[in-house]
N, C-alpha and C positions, 0 to 999 in steps of 0.2 A: 504494499499500500504505500502511495506517495502522499505525504502531508505537505501543505503549503502554509506558509505563514500568513496571516490575515493582515492586510494593510488597510487601515481605517483613514490614511491620509491625515488630514487636520481634524477630522471628526473624532470625539472621544467616546469609547464604548463604556457601558455600565461595568464597573469593575467588581463590585460586590454588593452585599446588603446585609442588613441585621433586622431586628424585630421592628424598628421603627425609623430606619433610614436606608438610603441608597448611595452608593460611592461612585462618584464620577470625577475624573481628573484628580484623583487622590484626596477628594474632599467628600466628607459624608453631609448628605443633604437630608434633612427632616422630611418624612413622608407624612401626608400625601404631597407629591411633587410630580412636575411635568418635565420631561427632558425632550428638547428639540435640538438637532445638531447645532452647536455653538451657544446654546441658552439653556438655562435652568430656571423654571418658573414655579412659583407657589401655587398650590391647587387646594381648594376647599373641599375636596371630595365630591360625591355625585351631585350635591346641590349647587355646585359651582359650574353652571353651564357655560357662563360667559368666558372663563379662561379657556375652555375646550373650543368653543365656537370662535375664538380669535385665531385659531390655527387654520381655519378654512382658507384655502388658496395657497396656504404655506407648505402644507403636507398632503400627500395622497392617502396615507394610511395612519390612522390613530389606534394604537394599541392601548387597551385599558386593562391595567393589572388589578384584579379584584381582590387582592389580598393573599391570604395563605391558601385559600381554596377557591376554585372556579365558581363563579356566581353569574346570574344574569345582571346586566345593568338596568336601571330603571327604564322602562319603555319610553317614557316622555324625553329622557336624555338621548336614547338612541335615535328616536324619530328626529329630534332637533339636529343632531350631528349629521345624519344621513341627508336631511333636507338641505343643510348647509354644504353638501357635496363631499363630506368626509367618509371615507371607508373605515368602518369600525370593527375591530376584533377584540372581544374580551376573553380573557384568560387569567389563570392566577398570576400573581406579580412575578414569580420566579420565571415562569414561562415567558412572560412578557418581556423581561430582562433579556433572556437569550434571544427571543425573536427579534427584538430592537436591534441587538448586536449584529445579528445576521443581516438584516435588512440595511442596517448602517454601512456594513462592510461592501455591500452592493451599491452604495451611494444612492439609495432610494430616499425619496422624501417621506420621512416617517417621524412620528413623535410617540412618546409613550406616557401615559398618565398612570402613576403607580400608588396604589393604597398599601399601607404597611402590611408585612407579612405576619407579624407577631400579634 
């Protein structure tokens, strides 16, 4: 098997996480949080529609990490995001971190909104 080193260019992948934080660029950021390439944004959780809707036109895919377990996001939030043209994928937060890093390595227009895992 041939392994290739991933080149993120100037984009920073998620490096790790703990019960109430996610690490990016060597710095721990308290959850909930939004990562967009080159930017870290505060997020108020599911009730904070505005922070996610502000990503419309900037990203094609929005990953939502639902915490330690996979869960459905509120239907009104999903409908608002899809109406704004954002592709939404919900998964547990650890899977969202991995998926974000893969899409980031492909230079995709992606953002991730993460709820705490603990």
